[in-house]
N, C-alpha and C positions, 0 to 999 in steps of 0.2 A: 504494499499500500504506500505509494509515493506521496510524500507531503506536498500539499499545495494550500494557497489561501482559501478560506472559506467565509461566507457571509453568515452573520448570526441574526436570526429574526428577533426583533424586540418583543418584549412584554410591557403592556400599558397598564399603569396601576392608578385606580381612582384615589383621590385625595381631597379632603375638605376645601384645601386652599388651592386646588388645581384649576386648570384652564379648560374652557369648552372648544378651544381650537389650538392645535399644535402646529399649524401652519407658520412658516414655510417648510419646516423640517419634515413635518409628515402632513402634506396637504389633504390626504385622505381622512385625516382625523380633524374634521371641521363640524361646526354645528352639533356638537356632542350633547347627549341628553344627561350626561353626569360628567363632572369635572375630572379630568385626568391630570395628576400632578407629577408623575414620574414615568419615564420610559426606561426600563432596564434592558441595557444593551448587551450584558454578559451574564444574565442570571442563569443559574445552572439548569433552569427549567425552559430556557430559550432553546428554540429549534434551530437546527442548522439547515441552511437553504441549498447548498451545493457541495460537490466533492464526495469522497468516500464515505463521510458521516452524515450525509444528506438524510433529513428525517428524524435523526436522533437528537436528543437533547445534548446541551453542551456538557452537562454533568456525565452523561453516559460516554460521550466522545472522549472527555478527559481521561477516562479509565483506560482507554484504548490507545491513546497516543503515545508513541515511542519518544525516545530522547531526540530524534531528529525533529519532531513536532514541538515538544515542549522546551527542549534545551537542557543542558547539563545541570543548570541551577535547580531545575524542577522535575528531574527524572524520577525522583522518589516521592514526590508530594502527592498525598491523597486527595487534596482538596484544590479546586481552582483558585488561584490567588487574588484576582482583582475583580471588582464589580464597577462597571461604567454605567453612568445613567445620564439622561438628560432631565432636568427639573424645570417645571412650568408653573411658577407661583403667580397667583393673582391675589394672594393675601399673605400676610406674614406667616412663616412657619413658626412652630414652637420655639422659644428660647431653649437650648438644649446642649448636651455635652456628650462626648463618647469616652468610654474607658480605654486604657492601653492594654496591651497584651497580658501583662503580668496580673493585673486586676481581673481581667476577663477570664483567664485561665483558672484564677482561684476562685472567683465568685459566680462565674456565668458559664460553666461547663455545659449545663442543659441548653444554652443558647449558642453553642459552638466554641465557646471559650476563646474567641479571637477579639481583640480591640479594634478600633477603627480610627485610622488616620486618613485623611482625605485632601483633596484639592479641588478648587473650582476655577473653571475657565468661563468666563462671561461671554457667551455667544451673541447676546443682544441685550439691550437695556433701553428702556424709555427714559427721557430726561427725568432727573430727580430720583431715579431708583436707588435704594440704599440697602446696605446689609450691615450687620453687626458681627465683629470677629475679634474676640479677645476683650479683656477688662482693661480699664484705665490704670495706670500706674498708682499704687497705693491702695488699691481695692483690697479689703480684708474680708475674712469670712464673716465677721460681725456686721460690717456695713452692707455686705451682700444680702445676708438674711434680713436686715432692716428694710432695705429697699424692695426685697421680694415681697415682704408682708405689706409694704405700703403700695404695692403694684406700680413702683417707679423704677423697676430694675434696669430698664433700657438706659437710664441715665449713667450707669456704671460702665457702659461698653464703648469701646471704639467704634465709631460709626464712620461708613465709608459710602460716598456717592459713587456708583459703579458706571462703567462704560464698556461697550464692546471691547474685547481684548484684554480686560483686566484679569489678573491672576491672583488667587489666594490660597495659601497653605494653611490647612486647619489640623494640627496634630491633636492627638488624643489629649483630653484634659483642657482644651481651649473652648470655652462656652461661646455659642454663636446662634445666629439665626439668619435667614435669607428673607428679604422683603419682596413685595409684588413687583410686577412689570419689569421682569427680566428672564432670560433664558440661560441656564447654567448647564455646563457638561462637567459632571463630577467624576473624579477617579478616586477609588478608595480601596482599602483592604476589604476582602470579602467578609463583611460582617454587617448585621443589621441592628447592632446594639446601640440603643439610643436612649439617654436619660433625659425626660423633659423636666424642666424647671418651671416653666410659665407658659401657659397656652392661650392668654388673653381671654380666659373665661368662655372660650368656645364649647360648644356642645356637638357631640356625634349625631348621626342621623338618627338615633333612638332617643335624642334629647338629654343624654348624659354627658358629664364633663369627662374629657379624655384623662386617662391615668397619667399622674405625675410621678416622678421618681427623685424627689428632693433629696432623700437621705443618701442614696447611691451617688447622685450627682455631686453632693458636696464632699464625698470621699475621693472623688477623682478630678475635680477642678484644680487646675493649676492657678493659684493666686500670686505666684511670683512673676517676675518680668519674663517676656516671651518675645523672641525675634521673628515669630511667625506672623501671619496675617496678610496683608498685601505684599507681594513680591514683585521685584523687578526682573523680568526675563533678560536672558543674554541673547545677542543676535546669533543666528544660525547662518553661517556663511558657507557658500559653495563657490569656489573659485572667485573669491572676493565679491561675490553677489550675495546680498542678503535674501534669503528665502523664507526666513521665519524666525522663530525664537526657541530657545531652550527655556522651559518654564519651571518645572520643580524636579529636584533630585532628592530622594529621601531613602531610608532603608527599605521601603516597600516597593516603590516604583520610581521611575523617571519618566518625564513627559516633555514632549516638544510639540511645536506647531509649524507646519510648512504652508507656505502661500505660493502660488504660481499661476500664470496664465499660459505659459509655453512649456514645450517639452523639457523635462528634467530627468537626468539619469543619476542613479545611486549604485555604487559598487561597495559591497561590505568589505572591510579588512579581512585578510585570511586569518581565520581563527577557528577554534572548535565552536559548535553552535551552543551559545551560552543561555539565550532565553528567547522566547517567542515575543511577538508584539501584537497590539490591538490598534487598528486604524479606525478612527472615527471621522467621517467626512462631514464637515461643519458646513461646507458650501461647494457648489459646483458639480459638474459630471464630467466623465471621461473614461479613459481605458488605462489599465496598469498592465505592463507586460512584465514578466518575471522569470527568473531562472534560479536553479539550485546549483548550477554549474559556474564556478568562478571564471571560467574562460568564455562565458557567453555574453560578456559585456556588449550591450547595444543590440544583441540579437534576441535574447530572451526566449530561448527555444523551449522553455518548459511550459509556457502557457500564458494566457492573459485573462483579465476580467473586467467588466464594466462597472463602474461605481457611480453613485449619485448621493445627493445631500441626505443626510440622516442615517446612512448606512454604517454598521460597523463590521469590520473584517478581522479575522485572526490570521496572523501571518506566521508561518512555522519558522522555527529557530534556523533551519539550514538554508533559508533564502540567501542566495549569493549576491544578486543584483536585481534591480528593478527600475523601471522607467515609467513616468507619469506622461500621459498624452491628454491633456485637458481639452474638452470641448468648450468649457466655461471656467472662468476664474475658480480655482480650487483653493480651499483651506481644509487641511487635515490635521487632527490631533493624534500623535502617536504615543501611546502608553507602553512602556515596557516594564514588566514586573521585576522585582528584586526580591531575593530570599534573605530576610533578615537573620535567619539561622546560621547562614554561612559567614555572616560578619561576627556573630557570637563565637563560632568555632575558630575563625582567624585570630580574634582577640584572646581567645583562652589559650591559643599556642604561642602568644607573644608576637604575632605579626603586626 
């Protein structure tokens, strides 16, 4: 079974704060009868659209993938490592925080035992759209509790007006919320552990308040200084030509964004296949030619696929070269998983 890129069919999830139109990313999802808030692009229950795993779920396919697909870093991993989403809020999300791996392993084994570090890339935003990410310097647990009781907790947060192209890194322990009138592409550890602190007194469809998790949240919040939040991307240069940006590099994933209107070629450095990657097309349409043979530069004898806006593709670790042939201006976010266990092993060896 030769490795080849494959497209993952998304799953659309209803949310109280969601939107009734997901256009232009998903123009078929318009005039909806219920609001959709999240599009899971790499959920383990998502179906695969093409290739040797067509019709299977991503979780089923992951169990069958060899090292050529997964890469050396993930050849022995039981679980798929990254969850990618689009988020479509028309109201504020709850103010929330996520635990780290250590806390989740000790306290949340029934929920998978994994923490949640994430990043956001702002795909689009209307004027004045804002989000909260991290606490103002000097905020203590006591002041936090007092403002929470007074329903004025937002005053303790760092508030950002957002614009298309902004990037935010949200490590475990950083409280946050996303506001309305924006579209976010989120890359995160594969975990759905969320501790709600405040939900603006909203009610679920049955008229009941949604569950809060204040006790656990207070145990995991980082009240100290943090260098995270909004990040400044680094230019991505190909032959002195800016094609995009390096966005985030952390123990769980690295992300970059490419943007181009003309043919672009990429050849990977000769090396063992380290890790697979996930490509999310934020804009545009066209064709990608690809090859697993490092000598096929510009020929792409292995195959090609057509892409369009809103699609997510898994690209195997052994891909040696590829070329983008855009029909329209294209923007693609590329997320490569990293295995934090390997960093721990290296550090324990003194490297």
